[in-house]
Structures are given as C-alpha cells and as structure tokens.
N, C-alpha and C positions, 0 to 999 in steps of 0.2 A: 706270813705275819697273822697272828692270832689275837683276837680281840674278845675279851670277856666282859660282858656289860651285865651289872647287877640290876635285875628288874624291880627289886623291892625299894630302892631308894635311888633311883636314877631319873628323877624328874626334870634335872637340868641337863641331862645327856652327857655329863662330864665325868660320871663315875665309872671309870672301866681301866682295865690294864692291858697293855700291849705287849706281846711278847714276841721278839724278833730273832733270838737266837735260834741256831740250827737245832738245838736239842730243847727248845723252850716247851714248857708244860702249861697249858692253859686248863684250869680246873673250873668247872661250873656246877653249881649245885643250886636248883631251883632258879637258874638264871638262863639267859639266852647267849649263845656265842654266835659271833658273825665270822664268817670264813672270808678272807681276801686272798685270792689267787691271782698271780700275774698271768695275762694272756700269753698263750704259747708254752706255758710250763707244763713239763711232764710230770706226772706224779705217780708214785707208787703207795697206794692207800691201804694201811693194815688196820683192820677193824676186828676188835675183840668184844665181843657182844654176849651179854647176859641173857640166858633163856631159862632161868629158873622159874620156879612156880610162881613166884611173887611178880613176875612180869605179866602173868596173864590169868592165873587160876588161884592163887592162894590168898584166901581172905579178901576183904572189900577193898583193900588198898590197891590191888590189881586192876580193878575196874575204874577207869577215869570218867567215863560217861555211861552210868547204868542204863539210861533210856536208849542210847545208840548201842551200848555193848561194847565201847571203846576200851581197850585195855593198855596197859603201859607197853606191852609189845608192839600193839598197832601204831602207838606214837612213836617208839623207837624206829620200827620198820620205815615209817614216813620220813622221820629225820634223817635216817641213813641214806634213803633214796635221794632225798633233797641234797644231802651232803656230797654224794657221788655225782649228782647232776651238776653241781656247782664246779667240780674238778674237772669233769669230763668238758663242760663249756669252756674251759680255759685251755685244755690241751689234753693231749693222750694221757690216759688214766687207766692203770691196772689195779685191781682189788684182791686183797687177800683177807679172808675171813675166818676167824676162831670163834665158835660157839663155846659157851661154858655154862655149866649148871653143877651136876654132880661130878663131873670131870670135865673134859675139854676135847674139842675135835676141831682140827684145822681143815678147811675146805679147799685150800690151795689158791692159785692166782687164777683170776678170771677178768675178762674184759668189763668195763663199767657196765655195759648194757646186760651181761650175763650176771653181774653181781646184783644188779637192781631185780632181775627176774627172780634170782634166788632168794633174796631177802623178801621179796613179795610173796613166796611160796612157803614161808615158815608159819607154822601154827603149833597150837598146844592144846591137849584135851584135858578135861578135868581129871584124869587120872595121872597127870603129869608126863605124859608121853608127848615126845616133839616130833614134829613132822616136816619133811622137806616134799611139798605138794602133798600126795597121798603114801608117800614112803616114811615109816617110823624109823628114826635114827637111834643109834645105841644110847645116846645121852638120856638121862632121866632128869626131869626138872624138879627134883626132890631137895636140892640143896644148891649153895652158891660157893663154889671152890675157887677162890681168886688165885691161889697158889697154881693150880692146875691150869688157870686160864693163862697166867703170866708164863709159866713153865712152856705151855706149847706155843704161844705168840712168839717167845724167845727162839724157837726152833725155825721159824720162818726164814728161808733163804731168799733175801731180796733180790739176788741175781736171777731168781726164777721167774721174775716178772718180765724178763726180756728187755727191761728199760734200765740199763746200767747208768744212764745219764740223768735219770728222774730224781726229783726230790721224794723222800720218803716221809710219809706223814702217818702217825697212828693215833687212833681213838679207841680208849677203854671206856665202854659203855655199860653201866649197871645202876640198879636202882637202891642198892643197899650195901651191906657189909657181908664179908664171909659168914656162913651160917653157924658154924661150930667153933668152939674154942680152939681145936686143933687147926683148923684152917686159918683162923685169925692169926695164930702164932706162927704158922708157916710163913704168911705174908709179913708179919712184924719181924720176923728173924732175917728176912733178906737184907743182904748188905748193898744191893745196887743202889747208887746214890740217887737216882731218879725216884726209885720206890721208897727210899726212906724219907725224902723230901716231900713225897706225895702225901 
C-alpha cells in the first residue's frame, strides 16, 4: 500500500491518496510518502536513482543546507536507506540499484544491508565524477538521461533476487527532468502505459 501525503495543504491530515493495486504508481513532488509494509512480507526492491550533477554539485539548487554542506544527494541517500530499513524490518528484502546520469549502470541484486552500505558509499566531486567509495565509476554526472535509466531498469531480472515469492516494488528517484530535448523526446515517445501516465 502506498500513501502519498501533500505537505503544502495537509493541515487536517485528510489530503492523501492511497494506491493499492499491484502496479500502483505513487508520485510525490515536494511531498512526503509513507510506506506501509505488511510484517513478514518479502520484498524485491528496485531503485532507479539520479546521480546527475544537480544532485550534488551543479548550481545552488544542489545544496540543501549550505552551512552544513548537505546536498540533494545526501538527502536521497538517507531517504533510500530509511526506505530499505522499513522493508527489511517487515521481512526479507533484496535490493537492485540502477544509477543514472549521462547514461545508466545497474549494480545488480544485493542484500538490504549491502545496499545500504553501497548507497552510503556514493559521492560526487565538483568535476562531475561519481564515486563508489574511492572508486570512480564510468558514469559522468553531466546530464540526466531518463530514457537510459528506464531502459537499464527494464533489463532487471527479478528472479535474480532469489526471492521468486516476493512482492516487487520500484522507486524512480530524480530531482528534475531529462536534460536535453533528445532525452526528453525519448521518454515522451515511450508507449509503456505506466510511463505515458506518469
């Protein structure tokens, strides 16, 4: 069950949508999403995460708290870790992560604990290089290619999680839109119903 609550006009606590379909899409923009997971439920968690420059180094918008040096990427990392912890507390959880910027890279299936360690290891420098710990990866944080992100995530083999009986839940995390007109057109021309309705 996904519950999306608008923070801007939710004083009475009644302004929310609950999505219960197995293919339900909960979209939040400048809002809070609450996760309700049934105890004992196994989950295959598929995360598609924007690591483009605007998440950490591009312009003033990337810095959430200048005094503390907190970036959008820092906030996303903490949110993803909290999300994984929520699913893990309910039951066995496997995580698949796709990072995207100028292209996309899938990191495969990993345990919830390893996924949290991996997410915590991500960083970016002012030259748009992305790091896993101290290792620079091939992606460059110079653009935001949604089409490549969706294409790479679409290749994920759910049975690779080793949990054939688990519920599969996906999150697409980004701070903006595809950067170039060709990237935007690639997403707009997609005929998948979920993407068209998104």
